N, CA, C, O and CB atoms as a CASP TS submission, in Angstrom:
PFRMAT TS
TARGET T0000
AUTHOR 0000-0000-0000
METHOD Language model
MODEL 1
PARENT N/A
ATOM      1  N   MET     1      13.220  16.229  22.776  1.00  0.00           N
ATOM      2  CA  MET     1      13.284  16.000  21.826  1.00  0.00           C
ATOM      3  C   MET     1      12.556  14.385  21.328  1.00  0.00           C
ATOM      4  O   MET     1      12.928  13.309  21.794  1.00  0.00           O
ATOM      5  CB  MET     1      14.542  16.321  21.713  1.00  0.00           C
ATOM      6  N   GLU     2      11.676  14.524  20.494  1.00  0.00           N
ATOM      7  CA  GLU     2      11.344  13.170  20.172  1.00  0.00           C
ATOM      8  C   GLU     2      11.985  12.188  19.234  1.00  0.00           C
ATOM      9  O   GLU     2      12.758  12.537  18.341  1.00  0.00           O
ATOM     10  CB  GLU     2      10.253  13.234  19.800  1.00  0.00           C
ATOM     11  N   GLU     3      11.643  10.981  19.464  1.00  0.00           N
ATOM     12  CA  GLU     3      12.395   9.960  18.875  1.00  0.00           C
ATOM     13  C   GLU     3      12.078   9.951  17.327  1.00  0.00           C
ATOM     14  O   GLU     3      12.970  10.054  16.485  1.00  0.00           O
ATOM     15  CB  GLU     3      12.075   8.598  19.570  1.00  0.00           C
ATOM     16  N   PHE     4      10.801   9.827  17.031  1.00  0.00           N
ATOM     17  CA  PHE     4       9.918  10.028  15.570  1.00  0.00           C
ATOM     18  C   PHE     4       9.174  10.872  15.517  1.00  0.00           C
ATOM     19  O   PHE     4       8.163  10.734  16.207  1.00  0.00           O
ATOM     20  CB  PHE     4       9.106   9.080  15.115  1.00  0.00           C
ATOM     21  N   VAL     5       9.292  11.949  14.808  1.00  0.00           N
ATOM     22  CA  VAL     5       8.716  13.396  13.943  1.00  0.00           C
ATOM     23  C   VAL     5       7.583  13.127  12.647  1.00  0.00           C
ATOM     24  O   VAL     5       7.759  13.159  11.429  1.00  0.00           O
ATOM     25  CB  VAL     5      10.229  14.227  13.107  1.00  0.00           C
ATOM     26  N   TYR     6       6.643  12.915  13.276  1.00  0.00           N
ATOM     27  CA  TYR     6       5.403  13.112  11.779  1.00  0.00           C
ATOM     28  C   TYR     6       5.770  14.359  10.438  1.00  0.00           C
ATOM     29  O   TYR     6       5.784  15.561  10.705  1.00  0.00           O
ATOM     30  CB  TYR     6       3.565  13.839  12.598  1.00  0.00           C
ATOM     31  N   ALA     7       5.979  13.958   9.367  1.00  0.00           N
ATOM     32  CA  ALA     7       6.814  14.383   8.242  1.00  0.00           C
ATOM     33  C   ALA     7       5.803  14.854   7.198  1.00  0.00           C
ATOM     34  O   ALA     7       6.090  15.614   6.273  1.00  0.00           O
ATOM     35  CB  ALA     7       7.784  13.198   7.688  1.00  0.00           C
ATOM     36  N   GLY     8       4.517  14.304   7.441  1.00  0.00           N
ATOM     37  CA  GLY     8       3.034  14.521   6.251  1.00  0.00           C
ATOM     38  C   GLY     8       2.992  13.191   5.633  1.00  0.00           C
ATOM     39  O   GLY     8       3.548  12.113   5.841  1.00  0.00           O
ATOM     40  N   ASP     9       1.825  13.822   4.498  1.00  0.00           N
ATOM     41  CA  ASP     9       1.069  13.123   3.995  1.00  0.00           C
ATOM     42  C   ASP     9       2.224  12.293   2.631  1.00  0.00           C
ATOM     43  O   ASP     9       2.757  13.018   1.791  1.00  0.00           O
ATOM     44  CB  ASP     9      -0.298  14.114   3.611  1.00  0.00           C
ATOM     45  N   ALA    10       2.395  11.141   2.626  1.00  0.00           N
ATOM     46  CA  ALA    10       3.012   9.891   1.900  1.00  0.00           C
ATOM     47  C   ALA    10       1.945   9.947   0.365  1.00  0.00           C
ATOM     48  O   ALA    10       2.456   9.348  -0.581  1.00  0.00           O
ATOM     49  CB  ALA    10       2.798   8.149   3.075  1.00  0.00           C
ATOM     50  N   THR    11       0.997  10.393   0.169  1.00  0.00           N
ATOM     51  CA  THR    11       0.220  10.074  -0.720  1.00  0.00           C
ATOM     52  C   THR    11       0.484  11.112  -1.777  1.00  0.00           C
ATOM     53  O   THR    11      -0.014  10.925  -2.887  1.00  0.00           O
ATOM     54  CB  THR    11      -1.098   9.947  -0.234  1.00  0.00           C
ATOM     55  N   LEU    12       1.234  12.217  -1.550  1.00  0.00           N
ATOM     56  CA  LEU    12       0.663  13.924  -2.316  1.00  0.00           C
ATOM     57  C   LEU    12       1.809  13.394  -3.187  1.00  0.00           C
ATOM     58  O   LEU    12       2.737  12.662  -2.843  1.00  0.00           O
ATOM     59  CB  LEU    12       0.821  15.982  -1.315  1.00  0.00           C
ATOM     60  N   SER    13       1.436  14.140  -4.883  1.00  0.00           N
ATOM     61  CA  SER    13       1.958  14.322  -5.548  1.00  0.00           C
ATOM     62  C   SER    13       2.428  16.053  -5.702  1.00  0.00           C
ATOM     63  O   SER    13       1.654  16.913  -5.282  1.00  0.00           O
ATOM     64  CB  SER    13       1.346  13.626  -6.320  1.00  0.00           C
ATOM     65  N   ARG    14       3.458  16.347  -6.196  1.00  0.00           N
ATOM     66  CA  ARG    14       3.855  17.950  -5.765  1.00  0.00           C
ATOM     67  C   ARG    14       3.860  17.800  -7.899  1.00  0.00           C
ATOM     68  O   ARG    14       4.284  17.119  -8.832  1.00  0.00           O
ATOM     69  CB  ARG    14       6.034  18.447  -4.327  1.00  0.00           C
ATOM     70  N   PRO    15       2.885  19.253  -7.489  1.00  0.00           N
ATOM     71  CA  PRO    15       2.185  19.627  -9.299  1.00  0.00           C
ATOM     72  C   PRO    15       3.900  20.126  -9.965  1.00  0.00           C
ATOM     73  O   PRO    15       4.812  20.546  -9.253  1.00  0.00           O
ATOM     74  CB  PRO    15       0.478  21.649  -9.389  1.00  0.00           C
ATOM     75  N   GLY    16       3.957  19.962 -11.241  1.00  0.00           N
ATOM     76  CA  GLY    16       4.739  20.301 -11.929  1.00  0.00           C
ATOM     77  C   GLY    16       4.637  21.958 -12.135  1.00  0.00           C
ATOM     78  O   GLY    16       3.756  22.788 -11.909  1.00  0.00           O
ATOM     79  N   SER    17       6.194  22.020 -12.761  1.00  0.00           N
ATOM     80  CA  SER    17       6.523  23.697 -12.639  1.00  0.00           C
ATOM     81  C   SER    17       5.852  24.152 -13.490  1.00  0.00           C
ATOM     82  O   SER    17       5.602  25.349 -13.345  1.00  0.00           O
ATOM     83  CB  SER    17       7.937  24.289 -12.852  1.00  0.00           C
ATOM     84  N   ASN    18       5.363  23.579 -14.516  1.00  0.00           N
ATOM     85  CA  ASN    18       4.277  24.710 -15.449  1.00  0.00           C
ATOM     86  C   ASN    18       2.631  24.499 -14.844  1.00  0.00           C
ATOM     87  O   ASN    18       1.633  24.827 -15.487  1.00  0.00           O
ATOM     88  CB  ASN    18       4.266  24.189 -17.525  1.00  0.00           C
ATOM     89  N   ALA    19       2.610  23.811 -13.318  1.00  0.00           N
ATOM     90  CA  ALA    19       1.139  23.655 -13.019  1.00  0.00           C
ATOM     91  C   ALA    19       0.369  24.743 -12.746  1.00  0.00           C
ATOM     92  O   ALA    19       1.044  25.726 -12.441  1.00  0.00           O
ATOM     93  CB  ALA    19       0.934  22.879 -11.993  1.00  0.00           C
ATOM     94  N   GLU    20      -1.099  24.953 -12.751  1.00  0.00           N
ATOM     95  CA  GLU    20      -1.873  26.399 -12.178  1.00  0.00           C
ATOM     96  C   GLU    20      -1.697  26.808 -10.917  1.00  0.00           C
ATOM     97  O   GLU    20      -1.771  26.113  -9.904  1.00  0.00           O
ATOM     98  CB  GLU    20      -3.334  26.371 -12.201  1.00  0.00           C
ATOM     99  N   LEU    21      -1.473  27.907 -10.995  1.00  0.00           N
ATOM    100  CA  LEU    21      -1.346  28.207  -9.020  1.00  0.00           C
ATOM    101  C   LEU    21      -2.747  27.217  -8.271  1.00  0.00           C
ATOM    102  O   LEU    21      -2.684  26.548  -7.239  1.00  0.00           O
ATOM    103  CB  LEU    21      -1.785  30.580  -8.475  1.00  0.00           C
ATOM    104  N   SER    22      -3.593  27.352  -8.911  1.00  0.00           N
ATOM    105  CA  SER    22      -4.695  26.486  -8.132  1.00  0.00           C
ATOM    106  C   SER    22      -4.127  25.102  -7.493  1.00  0.00           C
ATOM    107  O   SER    22      -4.115  24.693  -6.332  1.00  0.00           O
ATOM    108  CB  SER    22      -5.935  26.074  -9.212  1.00  0.00           C
ATOM    109  N   ALA    23      -3.690  24.580  -8.637  1.00  0.00           N
ATOM    110  CA  ALA    23      -3.064  23.244  -8.176  1.00  0.00           C
ATOM    111  C   ALA    23      -1.826  23.203  -6.931  1.00  0.00           C
ATOM    112  O   ALA    23      -1.557  22.161  -6.333  1.00  0.00           O
ATOM    113  CB  ALA    23      -2.420  22.629  -9.536  1.00  0.00           C
ATOM    114  N   TRP    24      -1.038  24.712  -6.625  1.00  0.00           N
ATOM    115  CA  TRP    24       0.164  24.576  -6.116  1.00  0.00           C
ATOM    116  C   TRP    24      -0.935  25.150  -4.629  1.00  0.00           C
ATOM    117  O   TRP    24      -0.696  24.590  -3.559  1.00  0.00           O
ATOM    118  CB  TRP    24       1.729  25.558  -6.946  1.00  0.00           C
ATOM    119  N   VAL    25      -1.879  26.048  -4.649  1.00  0.00           N
ATOM    120  CA  VAL    25      -2.736  26.095  -3.724  1.00  0.00           C
ATOM    121  C   VAL    25      -2.814  24.890  -2.855  1.00  0.00           C
ATOM    122  O   VAL    25      -2.117  24.671  -1.864  1.00  0.00           O
ATOM    123  CB  VAL    25      -3.854  26.382  -4.272  1.00  0.00           C
ATOM    124  N   ASP    26      -4.218  23.759  -3.599  1.00  0.00           N
ATOM    125  CA  ASP    26      -4.251  22.521  -3.056  1.00  0.00           C
ATOM    126  C   ASP    26      -3.034  21.876  -2.290  1.00  0.00           C
ATOM    127  O   ASP    26      -2.913  21.479  -1.131  1.00  0.00           O
ATOM    128  CB  ASP    26      -4.578  21.768  -4.052  1.00  0.00           C
ATOM    129  N   TYR    27      -1.915  21.930  -3.699  1.00  0.00           N
ATOM    130  CA  TYR    27      -0.963  20.850  -2.892  1.00  0.00           C
ATOM    131  C   TYR    27      -0.094  21.942  -1.508  1.00  0.00           C
ATOM    132  O   TYR    27       0.644  21.383  -0.696  1.00  0.00           O
ATOM    133  CB  TYR    27       0.491  20.005  -4.334  1.00  0.00           C
ATOM    134  N   VAL    28      -0.290  23.174  -1.459  1.00  0.00           N
ATOM    135  CA  VAL    28       0.420  23.749   0.219  1.00  0.00           C
ATOM    136  C   VAL    28      -0.348  23.360   0.810  1.00  0.00           C
ATOM    137  O   VAL    28      -0.003  22.406   1.508  1.00  0.00           O
ATOM    138  CB  VAL    28       0.661  25.282   0.757  1.00  0.00           C
ATOM    139  N   TYR    29      -1.765  23.793   0.918  1.00  0.00           N
ATOM    140  CA  TYR    29      -2.652  23.817   1.809  1.00  0.00           C
ATOM    141  C   TYR    29      -3.767  23.004   2.231  1.00  0.00           C
ATOM    142  O   TYR    29      -4.410  22.961   3.279  1.00  0.00           O
ATOM    143  CB  TYR    29      -2.981  24.631   1.652  1.00  0.00           C
ATOM    144  N   PHE    30      -3.839  22.271   0.973  1.00  0.00           N
ATOM    145  CA  PHE    30      -4.999  21.528   1.768  1.00  0.00           C
ATOM    146  C   PHE    30      -4.583  19.941   1.887  1.00  0.00           C
ATOM    147  O   PHE    30      -3.570  19.483   1.358  1.00  0.00           O
ATOM    148  CB  PHE    30      -6.568  21.689   0.902  1.00  0.00           C
ATOM    149  N   ARG    31      -5.379  19.288   2.549  1.00  0.00           N
ATOM    150  CA  ARG    31      -4.805  17.708   3.275  1.00  0.00           C
ATOM    151  C   ARG    31      -6.997  17.530   3.384  1.00  0.00           C
ATOM    152  O   ARG    31      -8.012  18.216   3.499  1.00  0.00           O
ATOM    153  CB  ARG    31      -3.270  17.871   5.707  1.00  0.00           C
ATOM    154  N   ASP    32      -6.555  16.185   3.247  1.00  0.00           N
ATOM    155  CA  ASP    32      -7.610  15.133   3.267  1.00  0.00           C
ATOM    156  C   ASP    32      -7.117  15.050   5.349  1.00  0.00           C
ATOM    157  O   ASP    32      -6.046  15.218   5.932  1.00  0.00           O
ATOM    158  CB  ASP    32      -7.201  13.294   1.800  1.00  0.00           C
ATOM    159  N   ASN    33      -8.784  14.657   5.938  1.00  0.00           N
ATOM    160  CA  ASN    33      -8.332  13.606   6.985  1.00  0.00           C
ATOM    161  C   ASN    33      -8.682  12.868   7.521  1.00  0.00           C
ATOM    162  O   ASN    33      -9.335  12.906   8.564  1.00  0.00           O
ATOM    163  CB  ASN    33      -8.007  13.764   7.698  1.00  0.00           C
ATOM    164  N   PRO    34      -8.149  11.599   6.633  1.00  0.00           N
ATOM    165  CA  PRO    34      -8.860  10.161   6.617  1.00  0.00           C
ATOM    166  C   PRO    34      -8.929   9.010   7.861  1.00  0.00           C
ATOM    167  O   PRO    34      -7.976   8.790   8.608  1.00  0.00           O
ATOM    168  CB  PRO    34      -8.173   9.450   5.516  1.00  0.00           C
ATOM    169  N   ALA    35      -9.925   8.482   7.922  1.00  0.00           N
ATOM    170  CA  ALA    35     -10.189   7.762   9.035  1.00  0.00           C
ATOM    171  C   ALA    35      -9.660   6.166   8.468  1.00  0.00           C
ATOM    172  O   ALA    35     -10.290   5.595   7.577  1.00  0.00           O
ATOM    173  CB  ALA    35     -11.896   7.960   9.506  1.00  0.00           C
ATOM    174  N   GLY    36      -8.509   5.587   9.070  1.00  0.00           N
ATOM    175  CA  GLY    36      -8.677   4.665   8.031  1.00  0.00           C
ATOM    176  C   GLY    36      -7.192   4.488   7.986  1.00  0.00           C
ATOM    177  O   GLY    36      -6.411   5.299   8.482  1.00  0.00           O
ATOM    178  N   PRO    37      -6.694   2.944   7.120  1.00  0.00           N
ATOM    179  CA  PRO    37      -5.303   3.115   6.766  1.00  0.00           C
ATOM    180  C   PRO    37      -4.969   4.449   6.264  1.00  0.00           C
ATOM    181  O   PRO    37      -5.757   5.335   5.935  1.00  0.00           O
ATOM    182  CB  PRO    37      -4.919   2.152   5.788  1.00  0.00           C
ATOM    183  N   HIS    38      -3.508   4.470   6.248  1.00  0.00           N
ATOM    184  CA  HIS    38      -3.554   5.807   5.544  1.00  0.00           C
ATOM    185  C   HIS    38      -1.610   6.041   5.695  1.00  0.00           C
ATOM    186  O   HIS    38      -0.975   6.035   6.749  1.00  0.00           O
ATOM    187  CB  HIS    38      -4.846   7.234   6.583  1.00  0.00           C
ATOM    188  N   SER    39      -0.990   6.248   4.120  1.00  0.00           N
ATOM    189  CA  SER    39       0.910   5.820   4.362  1.00  0.00           C
ATOM    190  C   SER    39       1.029   8.046   4.593  1.00  0.00           C
ATOM    191  O   SER    39       0.619   9.101   4.110  1.00  0.00           O
ATOM    192  CB  SER    39       2.296   4.613   1.880  1.00  0.00           C
ATOM    193  N   GLU    40       2.097   7.337   5.921  1.00  0.00           N
ATOM    194  CA  GLU    40       2.165   8.432   6.083  1.00  0.00           C
ATOM    195  C   GLU    40       3.926   8.647   6.252  1.00  0.00           C
ATOM    196  O   GLU    40       4.521   7.631   6.611  1.00  0.00           O
ATOM    197  CB  GLU    40       1.164   8.778   7.198  1.00  0.00           C
ATOM    198  N   LEU    41       4.869  10.048   5.987  1.00  0.00           N
ATOM    199  CA  LEU    41       6.558   9.991   5.981  1.00  0.00           C
ATOM    200  C   LEU    41       6.779  10.420   7.937  1.00  0.00           C
ATOM    201  O   LEU    41       6.110  11.177   8.639  1.00  0.00           O
ATOM    202  CB  LEU    41       7.461  11.651   4.492  1.00  0.00           C
ATOM    203  N   TRP    42       7.577   9.848   8.167  1.00  0.00           N
ATOM    204  CA  TRP    42       8.109   9.973   9.429  1.00  0.00           C
ATOM    205  C   TRP    42       9.444   9.915   9.647  1.00  0.00           C
ATOM    206  O   TRP    42      10.139   9.118   9.016  1.00  0.00           O
ATOM    207  CB  TRP    42       7.631   9.160  10.143  1.00  0.00           C
ATOM    208  N   TYR    43       9.964  10.760  10.574  1.00  0.00           N
ATOM    209  CA  TYR    43      10.966  11.167  10.720  1.00  0.00           C
ATOM    210  C   TYR    43      12.121  10.567  11.985  1.00  0.00           C
ATOM    211  O   TYR    43      11.984  11.088  13.092  1.00  0.00           O
ATOM    212  CB  TYR    43      10.561  12.363  10.743  1.00  0.00           C
ATOM    213  N   HIS    44      12.851   9.864  11.883  1.00  0.00           N
ATOM    214  CA  HIS    44      13.518   9.677  12.916  1.00  0.00           C
ATOM    215  C   HIS    44      14.651  10.523  13.759  1.00  0.00           C
ATOM    216  O   HIS    44      15.831  10.174  13.763  1.00  0.00           O
ATOM    217  CB  HIS    44      13.885   8.761  12.594  1.00  0.00           C
ATOM    218  N   ALA    45      14.384  11.151  14.150  1.00  0.00           N
ATOM    219  CA  ALA    45      14.854  12.197  14.710  1.00  0.00           C
ATOM    220  C   ALA    45      15.985  11.992  15.902  1.00  0.00           C
ATOM    221  O   ALA    45      16.963  12.738  15.942  1.00  0.00           O
ATOM    222  CB  ALA    45      13.716  12.859  15.130  1.00  0.00           C
ATOM    223  N   ALA    46      15.842  11.220  16.608  1.00  0.00           N
ATOM    224  CA  ALA    46      16.979  10.631  17.708  1.00  0.00           C
ATOM    225  C   ALA    46      17.968   9.743  17.278  1.00  0.00           C
ATOM    226  O   ALA    46      18.993   9.453  17.895  1.00  0.00           O
ATOM    227  CB  ALA    46      16.373   9.858  18.815  1.00  0.00           C
ATOM    228  N   ALA    47      17.519   9.219  15.914  1.00  0.00           N
ATOM    229  CA  ALA    47      18.910   8.140  16.093  1.00  0.00           C
ATOM    230  C   ALA    47      18.930   8.451  14.708  1.00  0.00           C
ATOM    231  O   ALA    47      19.111   9.648  14.485  1.00  0.00           O
ATOM    232  CB  ALA    47      18.850   6.235  16.679  1.00  0.00           C
ATOM    233  N   CYS    48      18.785   7.664  13.633  1.00  0.00           N
ATOM    234  CA  CYS    48      19.295   7.090  12.387  1.00  0.00           C
ATOM    235  C   CYS    48      18.763   8.464  11.436  1.00  0.00           C
ATOM    236  O   CYS    48      19.188   8.352  10.286  1.00  0.00           O
ATOM    237  CB  CYS    48      18.558   5.353  11.964  1.00  0.00           C
ATOM    238  N   ARG    49      18.171   9.367  11.586  1.00  0.00           N
ATOM    239  CA  ARG    49      18.000  10.671  11.289  1.00  0.00           C
ATOM    240  C   ARG    49      17.205   9.883   9.795  1.00  0.00           C
ATOM    241  O   ARG    49      17.640  10.502   8.824  1.00  0.00           O
ATOM    242  CB  ARG    49      19.604  11.848  11.246  1.00  0.00           C
ATOM    243  N   GLN    50      16.589   9.181   9.499  1.00  0.00           N
ATOM    244  CA  GLN    50      16.235   8.780   7.963  1.00  0.00           C
ATOM    245  C   GLN    50      14.014   8.675   8.097  1.00  0.00           C
ATOM    246  O   GLN    50      13.343   8.301   9.059  1.00  0.00           O
ATOM    247  CB  GLN    50      17.359   6.593   7.515  1.00  0.00           C
ATOM    248  N   PHE    51      13.633   9.080   6.984  1.00  0.00           N
ATOM    249  CA  PHE    51      12.546   9.212   6.635  1.00  0.00           C
ATOM    250  C   PHE    51      11.998   7.752   6.513  1.00  0.00           C
ATOM    251  O   PHE    51      12.539   6.829   5.904  1.00  0.00           O
ATOM    252  CB  PHE    51      12.532  10.041   5.536  1.00  0.00           C
ATOM    253  N   LEU    52      11.119   7.727   7.032  1.00  0.00           N
ATOM    254  CA  LEU    52      10.230   6.314   7.302  1.00  0.00           C
ATOM    255  C   LEU    52       8.653   6.248   6.394  1.00  0.00           C
ATOM    256  O   LEU    52       7.658   6.906   6.698  1.00  0.00           O
ATOM    257  CB  LEU    52       9.818   6.268   9.211  1.00  0.00           C
ATOM    258  N   LYS    53       8.739   5.452   5.440  1.00  0.00           N
ATOM    259  CA  LYS    53       6.758   5.874   4.925  1.00  0.00           C
ATOM    260  C   LYS    53       6.013   4.876   5.705  1.00  0.00           C
ATOM    261  O   LYS    53       6.229   3.694   5.436  1.00  0.00           O
ATOM    262  CB  LYS    53       6.145   5.529   2.876  1.00  0.00           C
ATOM    263  N   VAL    54       5.257   5.135   6.533  1.00  0.00           N
ATOM    264  CA  VAL    54       4.758   4.331   7.093  1.00  0.00           C
ATOM    265  C   VAL    54       3.027   4.332   7.152  1.00  0.00           C
ATOM    266  O   VAL    54       2.254   5.270   7.348  1.00  0.00           O
ATOM    267  CB  VAL    54       5.439   4.422   8.188  1.00  0.00           C
ATOM    268  N   GLU    55       2.720   2.622   6.855  1.00  0.00           N
ATOM    269  CA  GLU    55       1.312   2.891   6.982  1.00  0.00           C
ATOM    270  C   GLU    55       0.704   2.767   8.063  1.00  0.00           C
ATOM    271  O   GLU    55       1.023   1.740   8.661  1.00  0.00           O
ATOM    272  CB  GLU    55       0.661   2.270   6.273  1.00  0.00           C
ATOM    273  N   ARG    56      -0.105   3.443   8.604  1.00  0.00           N
ATOM    274  CA  ARG    56      -0.410   3.355   9.806  1.00  0.00           C
ATOM    275  C   ARG    56      -2.162   3.763   9.439  1.00  0.00           C
ATOM    276  O   ARG    56      -2.376   4.452   8.441  1.00  0.00           O
ATOM    277  CB  ARG    56       0.630   4.377  10.849  1.00  0.00           C
ATOM    278  N   ASP    57      -3.507   3.226  10.423  1.00  0.00           N
ATOM    279  CA  ASP    57      -4.628   3.558  10.555  1.00  0.00           C
ATOM    280  C   ASP    57      -4.704   4.439  11.444  1.00  0.00           C
ATOM    281  O   ASP    57      -4.153   4.396  12.544  1.00  0.00           O
ATOM    282  CB  ASP    57      -5.329   2.695  10.712  1.00  0.00           C
ATOM    283  N   THR    58      -5.511   5.443  10.948  1.00  0.00           N
ATOM    284  CA  THR    58      -5.817   6.849  11.632  1.00  0.00           C
ATOM    285  C   THR    58      -6.330   6.342  12.959  1.00  0.00           C
ATOM    286  O   THR    58      -5.758   6.688  13.993  1.00  0.00           O
ATOM    287  CB  THR    58      -7.003   7.888  10.794  1.00  0.00           C
ATOM    288  N   ARG    59      -7.659   5.325  12.992  1.00  0.00           N
ATOM    289  CA  ARG    59      -8.416   5.496  14.139  1.00  0.00           C
ATOM    290  C   ARG    59      -7.995   4.597  15.102  1.00  0.00           C
ATOM    291  O   ARG    59      -8.437   4.716  16.245  1.00  0.00           O
ATOM    292  CB  ARG    59      -9.772   5.374  13.916  1.00  0.00           C
ATOM    293  N   THR    60      -6.750   3.197  14.668  1.00  0.00           N
ATOM    294  CA  THR    60      -6.686   3.282  15.819  1.00  0.00           C
ATOM    295  C   THR    60      -4.960   3.152  16.469  1.00  0.00           C
ATOM    296  O   THR    60      -4.801   2.692  17.600  1.00  0.00           O
ATOM    297  CB  THR    60      -7.703   2.266  16.211  1.00  0.00           C
ATOM    298  N   HIS    61      -3.898   3.550  15.729  1.00  0.00           N
ATOM    299  CA  HIS    61      -2.866   3.875  15.272  1.00  0.00           C
ATOM    300  C   HIS    61      -1.492   3.073  15.287  1.00  0.00           C
ATOM    301  O   HIS    61      -0.358   3.531  15.430  1.00  0.00           O
ATOM    302  CB  HIS    61      -2.813   4.870  15.747  1.00  0.00           C
ATOM    303  N   VAL    62      -1.917   1.669  15.089  1.00  0.00           N
ATOM    304  CA  VAL    62      -1.897   0.794  14.431  1.00  0.00           C
ATOM    305  C   VAL    62      -1.455   0.802  13.069  1.00  0.00           C
ATOM    306  O   VAL    62      -2.033   0.953  11.993  1.00  0.00           O
ATOM    307  CB  VAL    62      -2.821   0.445  14.568  1.00  0.00           C
ATOM    308  N   ILE    63       0.579   0.451  13.663  1.00  0.00           N
ATOM    309  CA  ILE    63       1.586   0.209  12.187  1.00  0.00           C
ATOM    310  C   ILE    63       1.070  -1.252  11.430  1.00  0.00           C
ATOM    311  O   ILE    63       0.702  -2.305  11.949  1.00  0.00           O
ATOM    312  CB  ILE    63       3.587  -0.026  12.687  1.00  0.00           C
ATOM    313  N   SER    64       1.168  -0.962  10.350  1.00  0.00           N
ATOM    314  CA  SER    64       1.158  -2.028   9.179  1.00  0.00           C
ATOM    315  C   SER    64       2.348  -2.466   8.717  1.00  0.00           C
ATOM    316  O   SER    64       2.603  -3.667   8.621  1.00  0.00           O
ATOM    317  CB  SER    64       0.521  -1.581   8.023  1.00  0.00           C
ATOM    318  N   SER    65       3.209  -1.481   8.378  1.00  0.00           N
ATOM    319  CA  SER    65       3.678  -1.545   7.657  1.00  0.00           C
ATOM    320  C   SER    65       4.918  -0.168   7.893  1.00  0.00           C
ATOM    321  O   SER    65       4.606   1.019   7.993  1.00  0.00           O
ATOM    322  CB  SER    65       2.704  -1.741   6.696  1.00  0.00           C
ATOM    323  N   ALA    66       6.128  -0.639   7.934  1.00  0.00           N
ATOM    324  CA  ALA    66       7.351   0.905   7.723  1.00  0.00           C
ATOM    325  C   ALA    66       8.740   0.575   7.003  1.00  0.00           C
ATOM    326  O   ALA    66       9.379  -0.358   7.488  1.00  0.00           O
ATOM    327  CB  ALA    66       7.984   1.619   9.477  1.00  0.00           C
ATOM    328  N   GLU    67       9.217   1.171   6.012  1.00  0.00           N
ATOM    329  CA  GLU    67      10.274   1.015   5.377  1.00  0.00           C
ATOM    330  C   GLU    67      10.812   2.587   4.816  1.00  0.00           C
ATOM    331  O   GLU    67      10.117   3.584   4.618  1.00  0.00           O
ATOM    332  CB  GLU    67       9.951  -0.069   4.302  1.00  0.00           C
ATOM    333  N   LEU    68      12.280   2.418   4.643  1.00  0.00           N
ATOM    334  CA  LEU    68      13.015   3.305   4.319  1.00  0.00           C
ATOM    335  C   LEU    68      12.126   4.185   3.333  1.00  0.00           C
ATOM    336  O   LEU    68      11.435   3.562   2.528  1.00  0.00           O
ATOM    337  CB  LEU    68      14.256   2.745   3.832  1.00  0.00           C
ATOM    338  N   ALA    69      12.089   5.325   3.324  1.00  0.00           N
ATOM    339  CA  ALA    69      11.315   6.463   2.108  1.00  0.00           C
ATOM    340  C   ALA    69      12.214   6.333   1.348  1.00  0.00           C
ATOM    341  O   ALA    69      12.203   6.931   0.271  1.00  0.00           O
ATOM    342  CB  ALA    69      10.986   8.159   2.367  1.00  0.00           C
TER
END
């Protein structure tokens, strides 16, 4: 078991219930692949089992901040 598990992009906004199908398709299937600082969600699976919002540089993997989500 991994201690921390990547849980996705923390910058996404879920479309409203009356949104067009194309908005849902974009939300579910399309992701950016940013190079540089990025907000991510991580799950602490091996201990407290809480989600964290982490600011991480995707080029260097340096974490600049982390907080409970």
